Each structure stands twice: as C-alpha cells, then as structure tokens.
C-alpha positions in Angstrom: -0.1 0.0 0.0 1.2 3.5 -0.9 2.1 5.4 2.2 0.7 8.8 2.8 2.9 11.9 1.4 3.6 15.1 2.8 4.9 18.2 1.0 7.9 20.0 2.3 10.3 22.7 1.3 13.6 23.6 2.3 16.0 26.5 1.8 19.3 25.6 0.3 22.1 27.7 -0.9 20.7 28.3 -4.4 17.1 28.6 -3.3 14.1 27.1 -2.1 13.3 23.7 -3.0 9.9 22.2 -2.5 9.4 18.3 -2.5 7.0 15.6 -1.7 8.1 12.7 0.7 6.5 9.5 1.1 7.5 6.3 3.1 10.7 5.0 5.0 13.7 3.2 4.5 16.5 3.4 1.8 16.2 6.7 0.2 15.2 7.1 -3.3 15.4 10.6 -4.7 14.1 11.7 -8.2 15.1 13.9 -10.5 12.6 15.1 -13.3 13.5 17.0 -16.7 13.1 20.1 -18.4 9.8 21.9 -18.0 8.2 19.6 -15.7 8.2 19.0 -11.8 8.3 16.2 -9.4 4.7 15.1 -10.0 6.1 13.3 -13.2 7.1 10.4 -10.5 3.8 10.1 -8.6 3.0 6.7 -9.9 6.3 5.2 -9.0 6.3 7.0 -5.7 3.1 5.8 -4.8 4.4 2.2 -6.0 7.5 2.5 -3.7 6.7 4.1 -0.5 5.6 1.1 1.2 9.2 -0.1 1.0 11.5 3.3 0.6 11.7 6.7 1.9 10.8 8.3 -1.4 11.7 12.1 -2.1 10.5 13.8 -5.4 11.5 17.5 -5.5 10.4 20.3 -7.8 14.0 20.7 -9.2 14.7 24.4 -10.6 14.5 22.9 -14.3 11.9 25.4 -15.8 8.5 24.5 -14.1 9.2 25.2 -10.3 6.7 27.3 -8.7 9.4 29.2 -6.6 12.3 31.2 -8.5 16.1 30.5 -7.3 18.1 33.3 -5.9 19.2 35.5 -8.8 22.7 34.6 -8.5 22.0 30.8 -8.7 24.0 28.6 -11.2 21.4 26.8 -13.2 23.9 25.2 -15.4 24.0 21.1 -15.3 27.0 21.8 -12.6 24.8 24.0 -10.8 21.9 22.0 -10.8 24.0 18.8 -9.7 25.5 20.9 -6.7 21.9 21.9 -5.6 21.0 18.3 -5.9 24.1 17.4 -3.7 23.4 20.0 -1.0 19.5 18.9 -0.9 21.1 15.2 0.0 23.4 16.6 2.5 20.5 19.2 4.3 18.4 16.1 4.6 21.4 13.9 5.8 20.8 11.2 3.2 23.4 8.6 2.7 23.5 5.6 0.2 20.9 7.4 -1.9 19.4 6.0 -5.2 19.1 8.7 -7.5 16.5 8.2 -10.4 16.8 10.6 -13.4 14.5 11.1 -16.6 14.9 13.0 -19.8 17.3 16.2 -19.1 17.2 15.0 -15.3 19.1 12.1 -16.2 21.7 14.3 -17.5 21.8 16.0 -14.0 22.0 12.9 -12.2 25.0 11.7 -14.2 26.8 15.1 -13.7 25.9 14.5 -9.8 27.2 11.2 -9.7 30.3 12.0 -11.1 31.1 15.3 -9.6 29.3 14.7 -5.9 29.4 11.0 -5.5 29.7 10.8 -1.7 26.1 10.5 -0.9 25.0 8.6 -4.2 24.8 4.7 -3.6 23.1 3.6 -7.1 22.0 5.5 -10.3 19.0 4.5 -12.2 18.2 6.0 -15.5 15.3 6.1 -17.9 15.1 7.5 -21.2 17.4 10.6 -20.9 20.4 12.8 -22.5 23.8 10.9 -22.9 26.9 11.5 -24.5 26.5 13.9 -27.2 22.8 13.9 -27.3 22.3 16.6 -24.7 19.9 18.3 -25.7 18.3 15.7 -28.0 16.9 16.3 -31.5 15.5 19.6 -32.5 16.0 20.7 -28.9 19.5 21.6 -29.7 18.4 24.4 -31.5 17.1 25.9 -28.1 20.3 27.0 -26.2 22.0 29.2 -28.9 18.6 30.9 -29.6 18.3 31.4 -25.8 21.4 33.2 -25.8 20.3 35.8 -28.3 18.6 39.2 -27.1 14.8 38.3 -27.0 15.6 34.8 -28.0 13.5 33.1 -24.8 10.6 35.3 -25.8 10.7 33.5 -29.3 10.8 30.2 -27.8 8.3 30.8 -25.2 5.5 32.4 -27.4 4.2 29.3 -29.0 3.4 27.8 -25.9 1.2 30.6 -24.6 -1.3 28.7 -26.9 -2.7 25.8 -25.0 -2.9 23.6 -27.9 0.7 24.1 -29.1 2.1 23.2 -25.5 -0.1 20.0 -25.4 1.4 19.2 -28.8 4.8 19.7 -27.6 4.3 17.0 -24.9 2.5 14.7 -27.1 5.5 12.8 -28.1 6.5 12.0 -24.6 4.0 9.5 -23.5 1.7 6.9 -24.9 -1.3 8.6 -23.9 -2.1 12.5 -24.1 -1.0 14.2 -20.5 -4.1 15.8 -18.7 -4.2 19.6 -20.2 -4.3 20.8 -16.8 -1.0 19.2 -15.8 0.7 20.6 -18.8 -0.7 24.2 -18.3 0.7 24.0 -14.6 4.1 23.1 -15.9 4.0 26.1 -18.5 2.5 28.8 -16.0 5.8 29.8 -14.3 8.0 30.1 -16.9 5.5 32.0 -19.0 4.2 34.4 -16.5 6.7 34.7 -13.7 9.8 37.1 -14.5 12.2 35.7 -11.9 11.4 31.9 -13.1 11.5 33.2 -16.9 15.1 33.9 -15.9 15.7 30.5 -14.3 14.3 29.0 -17.6 16.7 31.0 -19.6 20.0 29.8 -17.3 18.8 26.1 -17.7 18.3 26.4 -21.4 21.4 28.1 -22.1 23.3 25.7 -19.9 22.4 22.7 -21.8 25.5 21.2 -23.7 27.0 17.9 -24.7 30.2 18.7 -22.9 28.5 17.9 -19.5 27.1 14.4 -20.5 30.4 13.7 -22.4 32.4 14.5 -19.4 30.1 12.7 -17.1 30.3 9.4 -19.4 34.1 9.5 -19.4 34.1 9.8 -15.5 31.6 6.7 -15.3 34.3 4.5 -17.2 36.2 4.4 -14.3 33.4 4.5 -11.9 32.1 1.3 -9.7 28.9 3.0 -9.1 25.9 0.4 -9.7 24.1 1.9 -12.7 20.6 0.4 -13.9 19.2 1.8 -17.3 15.6 1.3 -17.8 15.0 2.4 -21.1 11.7 2.4 -23.5 12.8 1.3 -26.8 11.6 3.2 -29.9 12.1 6.7 -28.4 13.2 9.2 -31.0 14.7 11.8 -28.7 16.8 9.1 -26.7 17.4 6.1 -29.1 18.4 2.8 -27.3 21.6 2.8 -29.1 22.6 5.7 -26.4 21.8 3.4 -23.5 23.5 0.3 -24.9 26.5 2.8 -25.6 26.5 4.0 -21.8 26.2 0.4 -20.4 28.9 -1.1 -22.9 31.3 1.7 -21.5 30.7 1.5 -17.9 31.9 -1.0 -15.6 28.9 -1.7 -13.4 25.9 -1.1 -15.5 23.0 -3.1 -16.6 20.2 -2.1 -19.1 16.5 -3.4 -19.1 14.0 -2.6 -21.9 10.6 -1.3 -20.8 8.2 -1.5 -23.6 4.8 0.0 -24.2 6.5 3.3 -23.0 7.9 6.7 -24.5 10.4 9.0 -22.8 8.2 9.9 -19.8 8.4 6.0 -18.7 7.4 7.0 -14.9 4.2 8.0 -16.5 3.6 5.2 -19.0 4.8 2.2 -17.1 5.0 3.3 -13.2 4.5 -0.2 -11.9 7.1 -1.8 -14.2 9.6 0.9 -13.3 9.0 0.6 -9.6 9.5 -3.1 -9.7 12.9 -2.6 -11.7 14.0 0.0 -9.1 13.0 -2.2 -6.2 14.9 -5.2 -7.5 17.8 -2.9 -7.9 17.6 -1.5 -4.6 17.0 -4.5 -2.8 15.4 -5.0 0.9 15.1 -1.7 2.7 
C-alpha cells in the first residue's frame, strides 16, 4: 500500500526547493527533466513508498513554482550541486538517484562530481554522451542566448494546444491538459522563473554529458538503465553505449512506453527500481 505523502520545502544555497516525501527506509530521490516537476514521479512514488523513503523534489529546471536566488547557478554543474546540497541538508546517505529526460543528464553530473552520498543510479530515457539536448531541442540553447531569444521560444507555448502538442511525443496517452498548463504557467508569467528557465536552457550542452560518460568509465557505481525502446529523442543505442562503457551498469527494456517512462509504466519501473535497490 502506498504511504501517505507530505509536502515540504527547504532553503538551500541556491534557493528554496519544494518536495514530496513518502515512506521510510532506504532513500530514493527522483530527478525530473526540463519544464516538468516532481509530479512526473507520482505513480512510481505511490508504488515504492511502502518499502523506501521516496523524495520527489520540484527541481529548478523550468517548471518550479518558486524562483531561485538571482545568482543561482542553473547550469548542469549548478543543478547537480543543488541536488548534492539537498542530499546533505536532509542528511541522506547511500541514496538511489532516479533520473529522467534532462534530469538524467543532471543525475550523471551529480554522480560524477558529487558522488559522496550517491549509492546507486537509475536512468530512464535521458540525455547521454553527445545527445544533450536531443533532436530539435539542440536549437534552443543558442537561440536562448540571443536578445529576445527566450521570448521567441516561449511565445508558441502561450497557446494551450501548442503546449499540449509539444508534450504529445513524450507519452503513450495524452497528458492531462491541466497538468501541462501548470507546468507552463511559471515560466510564461513569472519574471524570476523566466530568468531561471533561460539559465537552464542556455546551459544545456553535450560537454557535460560527455564529461560524465568519461568519468563513469572508471566508476564502480551500480547503474541501472531502464529504457523504453523506440524513443526517437533518446534511442536505445545511446543506452547501450553507456552500458558498454560503464563497468557496473546494466540495461533493461521497458516496452509500451515513450520518454516519460514513469508516467507510461510506473508499475514496471517501480519493480525494476525495487529489484535494483533491494530490501530496505
């Protein structure tokens, strides 16, 4: 049975982070990606909180409700440092980090630059190697650096149908319109969060994931890749390459899913995580 969850917030050097927590036992901390929040993991948290201490923060990756401090570093290095400071503030050790989409990229940076509290790493479909950002998203960082660039990027998403269409490739079934609207709202209408979104967008660069992949080659960190095959943004070949290069990594396929594996297949993903983490 899923355990009741509570909403909390904590003040970190980069700013305030809100998070959902449920359950007791070994800590499992979830890292969502660009323009979504911790609700991405609700189905997985509900299925794991009877065995583990599950923590799903709203990281400052574009859809958070609270802006970071003006001087906050929101590059992949900076976000990884914020995750590390979060683990330290909650005194979490032997943590299982679970990352998806660009949150998977941040998780790889965390595991290679701040490994002290990380016990295991689970990656669902996410950026790796030179595939950061993926596909058409590669045009966004250079555009965001131009004067008025972020306004050009954001303008189409003010139309609800366009925002819904943009998220359509990420799941098997359409996401609830109200969920998408709530993800879009902060970055479209809050000036300080717009600033944060620009920092995140301009910071996306393959050099971070290439560096992380290189460091993982000499790491003994247990890594599980739980990958949906057929994902056009994050092809299986990238997962296979990371596993082939990394000494203590394994790969399982989770079919009938797209990029947002935690939404399409929460039960299967929860089972794979539990098998990887072991008894609490």
